N, C-alpha and C positions, 0 to 999 in steps of 0.2 A: 749554388747547387754544384755538386761534384760532377766533373766531366764524365766519369765512369757511370754515373746514374742516369745521365741524359741519353746515352746510346740505346738502351733497351726501349725507352719511350719513342725515340726517333725511328727505330726499327719497327716497332709496333704501329706507329702512324703510317710509315711507308707501306707495310703489309696491308693495313686496313684500306688505304687509298687504292692500292693495286687490286685488292679483292673487290672493292666497290666498282672500279672501272670494268673489270672482267664481267661482273654480274650485270652491269648496266648496258654493255654493248648489245646483247641480244634484244633488250627492250628498245633501245634506240633504233635497231634495225627493223623491228616490228612496226615502228612508227614512221620509218622513212626519213628520220632526221639525219642520221649519220651516214657513213659509207656503206656500200653494199658488202655484206660479209659473206655472201654466197650461200645463205641459208635457203632451204626449199620452202620455208614458210615466211610469213611476214610481208612487209611492204614490197620487197623485191622477189618474193617467193615464186610467183608464176614465171617471171622473167628468168630467174635462175634455173627453174626446172626445164623450161624450153631450151635454154642455152646448154644445159646438160645433155639433152636429147641430141642437139646438134653436135656437141663435142664427142658424143659416143661414136660418131661416124668419122673414121680417120681420113676419109677423102674429102671432107668439107672443111674449109677454112673460114673462120669468122673474120670479115673485113672491117665491119663497123657496126656499132649499136647506137640507137637513138632512143632516149626515154622521155616520155611526156610526164614529168613529175608534177603532181598536184597533191591534193589530200590523199589520193590513191594513185597508184601507178596505172593510169587508165590505158595508155597506148604505149607500145614499144615497137621498134623496127629493128630488124637484124639483117644486115647485108652479108651474104656468104658467097664464097667462090667454090664452084663445083664444076668439074670438067671444063676448066678454063672459061667459064662464064660466071658473071655476077648475077645473083638473084637477091632481090629485096623482099624480105618477108614482112608482112604488115599484120600486126596483132593489135587491132583497134578494139576499144572497149574490153580489153583483156581482163579488167578487174571484175566484170560481170559475167564473163563467159566461162563455161565449164572447161577444165583443163584438157579434157579429151578433144574438145573442139579446137583448142589452140594447136594441139599436136596434129590434127587433121590438116592444118595449114601447111605443115611440113610435108605431109604425104601428098597434098594437092600439087605441089611443085616437084614431086619426085625425090624428096630427101628422106 
């Protein structure tokens, strides 16, 4: 086969693989298999939405996060620094609780 004829096939194969990867990433995120893509839905959705609420406040620094990964993201913990003190936020059974209830945890500690 001529070398010039192979390049379009290789380019098409590369483009197809790239497109398949881009389309598969959100599906993988929904299932919790891959990395956290920061989406507000899917496996990490509630965690990402709570984290976005925290990041919306400029005077709060996220120190550490801990995730209990299982079939669902059941529990997660976020340690923040606010007014020179560290606060550990506990979001247990987060996968079954309404999002408004999770946000109340932030208000409960004054964030």
